[in-house]
Phi, psi and omega in degrees: 000138182273143175258105183281145182296322180249118177297147183306322182292348180260003180289136176255162178275101182242331184209061181284148172086009180268352181084197185268151176225173180246136180213156179269164177294340175306323182277305189279330181262314183273343177077021178284150177287159174293127179248340181210134178215145179212158182240123180248175171296129181303141181260346174221161186304319185280343184282132179270359178097348181284137176233129183240131181224159175285335184094353179257005181291133173284165177299320179298316178299311182295331180279355181264111186303327182294345180272002182237155172200158173273138179222156168297138182301329176301325178299312181292326176298328177291326177287327180210090182299343180298341182285337191305316185290351180257355187296339178273002181296151183291157172303135183101349179285148173211147184220149173221158178280139176271184183294343177266002179085010179259146177285136175234153179289136175262127177244149180285000000 
């Protein structure tokens, strides 16, 4: 069983109605801020396509399914409220934090 950094009873309503997203344990268990996020075509009906990572995950960590889980997007917004203003971005969007801690658009 995972020990989440923020207990369920402490969740605030920050991003209700966005559906489910995918995030790593770096965020929900370790409490690291979102450092990289991108939106893909949803792979299941409830998924909105958003994937949230700290940006410090190794390839081995990212390849381990147990390090990931689906969450209500509001849950991840509670861990890092800075994501909220980007949730309406189109599929194919990706953002990372710069050295000043602000999200910038990632382009290929």
